[in-house]
BAKOLDO-295567 format. One record per residue (C-alpha): residue number from 1; x, y, z. Coordinates in Angstrom, 3 decimals, padded with zeros to 6 digits. Example, Ala and Ser with C-alpha at 12.3 -4.5 7.8 and 13.67 -1.06 7.14 Angstrom:
# residues 2
R     i          u          v          w
R     1    012.300   -004.500    007.800
R     2    013.670   -001.060    007.140
***
This chain:
# residues 353
R     i          u          v          w
R     1    124.592    090.513    129.171
R     2    125.611    094.153    129.143
R     3    122.006    095.199    128.984
R     4    121.606    093.607    132.270
R     5    121.825    096.094    135.601
R     6    122.456    092.999    138.218
R     7    122.138    095.636    140.825
R     8    118.504    096.219    139.660
R     9    118.079    092.021    140.682
R    10    117.250    090.338    143.298
R    11    119.997    087.528    144.478
R    12    120.539    084.749    141.763
R    13    119.342    086.126    138.872
R    14    121.610    088.957    139.779
R    15    124.588    086.366    140.522
R    16    123.439    084.547    136.900
R    17    123.834    088.437    135.055
R    18    127.131    088.888    136.613
R    19    128.342    085.198    135.574
R    20    126.922    086.068    132.079
R    21    128.864    089.288    131.798
R    22    131.861    087.560    132.906
R    23    131.564    084.704    130.491
R    24    131.022    087.073    127.205
R    25    134.126    088.539    128.026
R    26    136.050    085.704    128.421
R    27    134.892    084.089    125.329
R    28    136.307    083.521    121.866
R    29    133.678    085.462    120.506
R    30    134.702    088.795    123.128
R    31    138.092    088.148    122.389
R    32    137.598    088.354    118.488
R    33    135.171    091.355    118.920
R    34    137.940    092.794    120.902
R    35    140.494    092.754    118.425
R    36    138.234    094.904    115.748
R    37    137.029    098.516    115.496
R    38    133.200    099.067    115.647
R    39    131.009    097.601    113.006
R    40    129.720    097.856    109.435
R    41    133.237    097.022    107.491
R    42    133.676    093.557    106.168
R    43    136.280    092.719    108.220
R    44    134.002    093.095    111.584
R    45    131.369    091.864    109.970
R    46    133.278    088.675    109.436
R    47    134.761    088.392    112.405
R    48    131.446    088.869    114.354
R    49    129.856    085.705    112.770
R    50    132.179    083.569    114.039
R    51    129.895    083.367    117.155
R    52    126.970    081.671    115.696
R    53    124.616    079.877    115.913
R    54    124.255    080.660    119.583
R    55    122.878    083.946    120.287
R    56    125.141    086.715    119.803
R    57    124.686    089.420    122.685
R    58    127.073    091.253    124.392
R    59    128.135    095.158    124.171
R    60    129.523    095.055    120.800
R    61    126.899    093.641    118.929
R    62    123.986    095.083    120.811
R    63    124.991    098.430    119.800
R    64    125.417    097.045    116.478
R    65    122.250    094.646    116.677
R    66    119.723    097.559    117.564
R    67    119.458    100.190    114.903
R    68    116.308    099.574    113.163
R    69    114.129    098.890    116.412
R    70    114.831    102.981    116.680
R    71    113.317    103.800    113.650
R    72    110.807    106.310    113.002
R    73    107.737    106.189    112.304
R    74    106.598    103.364    114.049
R    75    105.478    100.879    111.252
R    76    101.682    101.301    110.207
R    77    101.613    104.598    112.003
R    78    102.479    108.014    112.305
R    79    104.190    107.712    115.727
R    80    107.683    108.929    116.098
R    81    109.392    107.592    118.613
R    82    111.645    109.830    120.903
R    83    115.262    109.652    119.411
R    84    117.764    107.778    120.978
R    85    121.625    108.584    120.327
R    86    123.734    105.951    120.172
R    87    125.565    106.420    123.506
R    88    122.286    105.943    125.074
R    89    121.327    102.793    123.720
R    90    122.203    101.084    126.820
R    91    120.354    100.745    130.091
R    92    123.586    100.758    132.077
R    93    123.804    104.665    130.662
R    94    122.198    106.830    132.958
R    95    119.880    108.758    131.656
R    96    117.212    110.781    133.948
R    97    115.817    112.832    130.801
R    98    114.453    109.578    128.996
R    99    110.977    109.947    128.093
R   100    110.080    107.635    125.697
R   101    106.860    107.605    123.575
R   102    103.589    105.311    124.743
R   103    102.342    103.033    122.188
R   104    100.252    100.595    121.359
R   105    098.650    099.174    118.219
R   106    094.744    099.303    118.151
R   107    095.053    095.678    116.662
R   108    096.859    094.675    119.842
R   109    094.340    096.169    122.063
R   110    091.428    094.983    120.971
R   111    092.586    091.926    122.696
R   112    092.720    088.958    119.524
R   113    093.632    085.635    120.407
R   114    097.535    086.105    120.008
R   115    097.991    089.483    122.243
R   116    098.322    089.530    126.116
R   117    095.747    091.825    127.584
R   118    097.181    095.575    128.917
R   119    099.701    094.648    132.028
R   120    097.561    096.340    134.719
R   121    094.514    094.625    133.492
R   122    092.257    092.438    136.796
R   123    093.057    088.932    136.575
R   124    096.510    089.693    133.902
R   125    099.894    088.089    136.102
R   126    102.201    087.336    133.589
R   127    105.167    084.868    134.794
R   128    107.884    086.414    133.098
R   129    111.273    084.935    132.315
R   130    109.905    081.576    132.531
R   131    106.847    079.315    130.533
R   132    103.901    080.909    131.499
R   133    101.187    078.019    130.701
R   134    101.337    077.707    126.601
R   135    103.111    080.878    126.406
R   136    107.125    080.934    126.243
R   137    108.164    083.995    128.145
R   138    111.886    083.155    128.679
R   139    114.169    085.103    126.423
R   140    116.828    083.511    124.039
R   141    119.330    085.046    125.436
R   142    118.536    084.785    129.015
R   143    116.883    086.868    132.112
R   144    115.450    090.151    131.384
R   145    114.902    093.282    133.925
R   146    111.679    093.361    134.790
R   147    110.847    097.248    136.012
R   148    107.474    098.544    137.218
R   149    105.505    095.498    136.578
R   150    107.136    095.464    132.523
R   151    110.030    093.449    130.874
R   152    112.828    095.758    129.657
R   153    114.233    095.359    126.220
R   154    117.519    093.427    126.368
R   155    119.274    095.200    123.919
R   156    119.169    098.885    125.234
R   157    116.231    101.675    124.608
R   158    114.023    102.207    121.912
R   159    112.330    105.164    122.113
R   160    109.155    103.902    122.499
R   161    106.892    101.887    125.438
R   162    104.051    099.697    125.123
R   163    103.494    097.367    122.951
R   164    103.240    098.912    119.517
R   165    102.331    095.933    117.266
R   166    103.490    093.007    119.311
R   167    101.068    090.630    120.964
R   168    103.635    089.711    124.199
R   169    105.068    091.696    127.033
R   170    108.815    090.808    126.341
R   171    109.497    088.237    123.499
R   172    107.621    087.366    120.974
R   173    109.172    084.218    119.640
R   174    109.244    083.574    115.840
R   175    110.564    081.023    113.178
R   176    112.192    082.029    110.318
R   177    113.079    079.082    107.424
R   178    115.769    079.414    105.072
R   179    115.405    077.339    102.167
R   180    118.094    077.026    099.633
R   181    119.757    075.688    096.818
R   182    122.281    076.008    094.331
R   183    121.992    078.358    091.440
R   184    122.336    075.505    088.190
R   185    122.599    076.252    084.720
R   186    120.441    074.570    081.910
R   187    122.508    071.693    082.112
R   188    122.059    071.326    085.644
R   189    125.782    072.614    086.663
R   190    126.450    074.848    089.237
R   191    126.985    078.242    088.667
R   192    130.082    079.970    090.202
R   193    130.619    083.637    090.528
R   194    132.984    084.983    088.133
R   195    135.266    086.879    090.242
R   196    135.586    084.369    093.924
R   197    134.802    081.322    091.843
R   198    132.440    080.338    094.505
R   199    129.271    078.898    093.950
R   200    126.482    080.667    094.380
R   201    123.297    079.777    096.816
R   202    120.060    081.003    095.916
R   203    117.007    081.339    098.651
R   204    112.967    081.733    098.732
R   205    112.593    085.108    099.616
R   206    108.772    086.952    100.240
R   207    108.081    090.039    099.755
R   208    105.938    091.394    103.178
R   209    102.889    093.332    102.537
R   210    103.293    095.338    105.234
R   211    106.729    097.124    104.454
R   212    107.222    096.132    100.919
R   213    110.391    094.729    102.268
R   214    112.097    091.371    100.602
R   215    112.517    088.691    103.582
R   216    112.658    085.405    104.753
R   217    108.950    083.509    104.774
R   218    108.559    083.161    108.694
R   219    106.180    084.305    111.726
R   220    105.326    083.998    115.210
R   221    105.149    080.675    117.106
R   222    101.815    079.802    118.270
R   223    101.194    079.490    122.617
R   224    102.463    075.409    122.521
R   225    103.521    075.198    119.130
R   226    107.118    073.525    118.688
R   227    109.197    075.932    116.920
R   228    109.734    072.706    113.793
R   229    106.339    072.896    113.331
R   230    106.309    076.746    112.880
R   231    109.423    076.816    110.397
R   232    107.008    074.778    107.881
R   233    103.490    075.933    108.795
R   234    105.267    079.702    108.236
R   235    106.915    078.540    104.594
R   236    104.031    076.555    103.288
R   237    101.630    079.725    104.229
R   238    103.721    082.220    102.909
R   239    105.744    080.681    100.084
R   240    103.458    078.008    098.563
R   241    099.851    079.945    100.038
R   242    098.924    076.501    101.744
R   243    096.048    078.659    103.439
R   244    093.961    078.806    099.610
R   245    094.779    075.517    098.529
R   246    092.189    072.668    098.706
R   247    092.600    069.542    101.168
R   248    094.277    067.309    097.920
R   249    096.703    070.070    096.721
R   250    097.746    070.238    100.369
R   251    098.064    066.597    100.902
R   252    100.390    066.806    098.007
R   253    102.465    069.980    099.064
R   254    102.614    068.152    102.393
R   255    104.352    064.943    100.884
R   256    106.718    067.362    098.671
R   257    107.603    069.212    101.804
R   258    108.316    066.156    104.128
R   259    111.805    064.730    102.793
R   260    113.460    068.739    102.873
R   261    111.985    069.828    106.508
R   262    112.642    065.783    107.949
R   263    116.514    065.929    106.940
R   264    119.587    067.471    109.017
R   265    119.079    071.154    109.120
R   266    121.221    073.845    110.246
R   267    120.390    076.337    113.122
R   268    121.749    079.768    111.946
R   269    120.606    082.201    114.569
R   270    118.593    082.087    118.043
R   271    118.062    085.003    119.409
R   272    116.819    088.543    119.369
R   273    116.398    090.146    116.404
R   274    116.688    094.110    115.645
R   275    113.043    094.143    114.237
R   276    111.206    097.921    113.553
R   277    108.272    096.490    115.757
R   278    110.313    096.306    118.780
R   279    109.636    098.310    121.720
R   280    111.238    099.220    125.293
R   281    108.834    096.399    126.487
R   282    107.803    094.056    123.377
R   283    111.155    092.002    121.280
R   284    111.109    089.887    118.268
R   285    113.306    086.747    119.216
R   286    113.811    084.007    116.483
R   287    115.165    080.829    115.628
R   288    116.339    080.977    112.031
R   289    117.099    077.406    110.521
R   290    118.415    076.320    106.852
R   291    117.120    073.674    104.946
R   292    119.068    072.749    101.948
R   293    118.309    071.303    099.118
R   294    121.401    069.737    097.419
R   295    120.155    068.298    094.623
R   296    117.416    070.770    093.781
R   297    115.080    068.145    093.040
R   298    112.531    069.281    096.014
R   299    112.201    072.340    095.396
R   300    112.271    072.725    091.471
R   301    108.263    070.318    091.596
R   302    106.895    072.833    093.984
R   303    104.922    075.717    092.289
R   304    106.099    078.793    094.451
R   305    102.998    081.217    095.135
R   306    102.627    083.675    097.571
R   307    100.132    083.549    100.282
R   308    099.427    084.875    103.932
R   309    101.399    088.090    104.985
R   310    103.266    087.730    101.244
R   311    102.956    089.618    098.740
R   312    105.447    087.852    096.147
R   313    108.086    085.240    096.516
R   314    110.668    084.020    094.484
R   315    114.088    082.534    093.923
R   316    116.914    085.212    095.059
R   317    120.415    084.766    094.285
R   318    122.647    085.397    097.630
R   319    125.276    088.073    097.729
R   320    125.741    091.182    100.172
R   321    124.207    093.080    098.131
R   322    120.846    092.074    099.469
R   323    118.970    094.460    101.220
R   324    116.449    092.531    103.685
R   325    113.580    093.153    106.510
R   326    115.049    093.242    109.935
R   327    117.938    091.343    110.449
R   328    117.822    089.187    107.882
R   329    120.727    089.714    105.424
R   330    122.788    088.541    108.449
R   331    121.178    085.386    108.912
R   332    121.554    084.842    105.137
R   333    125.055    085.849    105.074
R   334    125.889    082.771    108.213
R   335    124.485    080.303    105.677
R   336    126.827    081.289    103.199
R   337    129.549    080.735    105.738
R   338    128.219    077.413    106.238
R   339    128.107    076.111    102.685
R   340    131.077    078.104    101.513
R   341    129.347    079.922    098.767
R   342    129.937    083.328    097.676
R   343    129.015    086.305    099.588
R   344    131.342    089.234    098.823
R   345    133.457    090.175    096.044
R   346    135.540    091.883    098.937
R   347    135.708    089.773    101.528
R   348    138.319    091.443    103.772
R   349    140.357    090.034    106.106
R   350    139.684    087.262    108.467
R   351    139.275    086.843    112.024
R   352    142.472    085.490    113.376
R   353    142.176    084.098    117.298
***
């Protein structure tokens, strides 16, 4: 809400933005935030995490949640962003000298099926903040501002305009399946952390080919595709190399995965992602969903094999020491809270209402 400028919006949009801002300040989440000094400590991270799984978007976490989107060079290029100091990130802060770099990758400008045309191309009239044919241009974080025909990143300035590597102007919707199991010994007993005494969770991580960082397997939602289908498809492609399987092998994978992906699941997070590919005009939003294999029987029988955008795949023990791509460490932390599993040897003080 803090990233919206009500005065720049017409009628009902302005009213909704004001209402959203007031609601954020009056909510339990905001009260919790105001009790803490700024982020990065264990205590404030614990406090912040109390308002999942709905998107967590206000003036507090916009600053916390918008740092990787300002890093240089831009992924896959030598392009350096204009530097955006911490106190100039928010659009509500006046900055007349702001001079961002314009960049859209050639792979996007080539006009692949997953990308929009340039904003001023004839015949291209995107319907921002609504469903545009098969393309979802609504944001999970509510209304976003459109300025001079271009959507504006709701988290603030990034030092770069255009679309970078992203196909869509505005929100680019993704899905991240977090598949977990308990770490067990050879006898099948759950293994607890020696200091906290909490059981240790494991999740399936992939090593991204583009940057070499470990991440949750996931990818972009195709036009018209349901999130549930994207979650399952991306997991199969990246963690099981389904694209290279024969029809018979793929059918067997589908059969084994059906039980896991059809069971009750936990929506970890829905909203803006602090991703290094984000720009002032294009950004990633995701729905991260946890599929937990309580007994381990389903996943133990599936052969992990990296495929598509993944360079490697493996089960990883979960703890605060994990260094993952974009906002993925935060998503994983929320999963440990859900299952009361081990995360930190020094959990810090709780957030009290």
